[in-house]
N, C-alpha and C positions, 0 to 999 in steps of 0.2 A: 733668830738673827734680826737685829733692828736695821731699818733702812739707813739710819745714820752711820752705822758701822761700815756699811759698804761705801757710802758717800765719803767718809773720812779716808778710806783707802784710795779712792779714786782721786782725791784732791791732794794727796801727799806730793811734796816736791823734794826730790825728783820722784816721779811715779815708779813704783816697784811692782812688776807683774806678780800676779797671784793666782792660785787655783781655788775654785769654789767646789766644795764637795756636798752632795745631796744625800738624803737618808737612804736612797737606793744604791749608794756607792758610785753614782755617776759623778764624773769630774769635768769641769769646764775651766779652761785656762784663759785668763784675761791678760793680754799683753799691751793693751792700750785703753785708756779710759774712754776714748771716743766710741768704743763698741758697746758701752753699757748705759742703760737707762734704768733708773731706780724709782719706784713709786712706793706707796705705803705697804703694799703686800707682795709685790713681785719685783723681779729683776728681769729685764729684757736684754739678752745678749745678742749682738750681731756676730755671726760666725763667718769671717772672711775666708777666701781661698788661701790667703797667706796672712801673716800678721801685720801687714802694713796699713796704717790708718789712711793712706792715700787710695786704697782700693775699696770698692763697695762690698758690703756684706753679701755673702752667698745665700745665707738664710738666717733666720732668727729663732731663738728659743726663749720661752718664758719660764722662769724659775720662781716657784712660790717660796717666799722667805722662810716660812715655817719648816720647809724641807731642807734648808741649808744647815748642815751639821757642823761644818768648820771651814775656815779659810786658811790657806797656808801660802807662804811666799814660794815663788818658783825659784829653784836653785839657779845660781848665776850661770852654771854650765849649760842650762836649758834655755836661757834667754835669747840666744842668738838663733833660735829656730825660725825658719821661714818656710 
């Protein structure tokens, strides 16, 4: 996965939440672009206690872009999750 691919998704208007899948089948859901930092080889995700961008992240995880196998949109029925 290229860093630009992630950045393009984060900059879409309107933003559409998506899931990031890793080679070990781990999945991370991204509900707001404010919780994501992308560099040349990694993605840093802030994991909040709920999905509101007005709340601080509870913890962070670093994902190596080489281990990202796919990105899928989150179905609309799941977007109202808090």
